[in-house]
C-alpha positions in Angstrom: -2.5 -7.3 27.3 0.7 -6.8 29.0 0.5 -9.9 31.3 0.3 -12.2 28.2 2.1 -10.5 25.3 5.2 -8.6 24.5 5.1 -6.0 21.6 8.0 -7.3 19.5 7.8 -5.0 16.5 6.0 -1.9 15.2 6.2 -0.9 11.6 4.5 1.9 9.6 3.7 0.5 6.1 2.2 3.9 5.0 4.7 4.8 2.2 4.6 1.4 0.9 0.8 1.4 0.8 1.1 4.5 -1.4 3.1 2.3 -3.9 0.4 -0.4 -3.7 -2.4 1.9 -4.3 -0.6 3.5 -7.4 -0.1 0.0 -8.7 -3.8 -0.6 -8.3 -4.6 2.5 -10.1 -2.3 1.5 -13.1 -3.9 -1.9 -13.2 -7.5 -0.5 -13.0 -6.8 1.9 -15.7 -5.3 -0.9 -17.9 -8.3 -3.0 -17.3 -10.9 -0.5 -18.0 -11.5 -1.3 -21.6 -12.6 -4.8 -20.4 -14.7 -3.6 -17.6 -16.4 -0.3 -19.0 -19.3 -2.1 -20.5 -20.3 -3.2 -17.0 -19.8 -0.1 -15.3 -20.5 3.7 -15.7 -18.1 6.4 -16.5 -19.0 7.8 -13.0 -17.8 4.6 -11.4 -14.5 4.9 -13.4 -14.0 8.5 -12.2 -14.9 7.6 -8.6 -12.3 4.8 -8.5 -9.6 6.9 -10.0 -10.4 9.5 -7.5 -10.5 7.2 -4.6 -7.4 5.4 -5.4 -5.4 8.6 -6.3 -6.6 10.5 -3.1 -5.8 7.6 -0.9 -2.3 7.2 -2.4 -1.8 11.0 -1.8 -2.9 10.9 1.8 -0.4 8.0 2.5 2.3 9.8 0.5 1.7 13.1 2.7 1.6 11.0 5.8 -1.8 12.0 6.6 -2.8 8.2 6.8 -0.6 5.4 8.2 -1.0 1.6 8.1 0.5 0.0 11.1 1.7 -3.5 11.7 2.1 -4.4 15.4 3.7 -7.8 16.1 2.8 -9.3 19.5 4.3 -12.5 20.8 3.4 -14.6 23.9 5.7 -14.0 26.8 6.1 -17.7 26.7 7.6 -17.8 23.2 10.9 -19.6 23.3 12.4 -18.3 20.1 13.7 -15.0 18.7 11.4 -12.9 16.4 13.2 -12.0 13.2 11.2 -9.4 11.1 11.3 -10.2 7.4 10.3 -6.6 6.3 13.9 -5.5 5.9 14.6 -8.3 3.3 11.3 -8.0 1.6 11.3 -4.2 1.2 14.9 -4.1 0.2 14.0 -6.4 -2.8 10.9 -4.4 -3.4 12.6 -1.1 -3.8 13.9 -2.0 -7.4 10.4 -2.8 -8.4 8.9 0.7 -7.7 8.7 2.6 -11.1 10.9 5.7 -11.4 7.9 7.6 -13.1 5.5 6.7 -10.3 4.8 10.3 -9.4 5.1 11.5 -13.0 2.1 13.8 -13.7 1.5 11.9 -17.1 1.3 8.8 -15.0 -1.4 10.2 -12.8 -3.6 11.7 -15.6 -3.7 9.1 -18.4 -6.6 6.9 -18.2 
C-alpha cells in the first residue's frame, strides 16, 4: 500500500459513536409505542441492552471506531480534515443529561 498511498489522517471516533448510540437509544424508546405491536417485549429489551452496552463499551474505550484517510501519492492538493469544524459545532448538541441514570432507565 505504501508505494501508492500516504496515510494523511487517522482519527478515533469512539467517543462520538457513544453519543450516536445514545441518540439511537433515545429515538428507539420514543418510537416504541408505534413499533410495539409489530415486535415482542423481548425484542425491545434486546435492543435496549444492545444499544446501551455498545455505548458503554465506546465510553469505556473498550471499542473504537477509526477513520483512516489515505491519499494517492500523486494527489496534487492539500488534505484538510473537516472533523475539527464538524465536532466543534456538534459539542453544543450533546445533551447535558446524556449520562444521567434516569435517561438510561426510562423507556
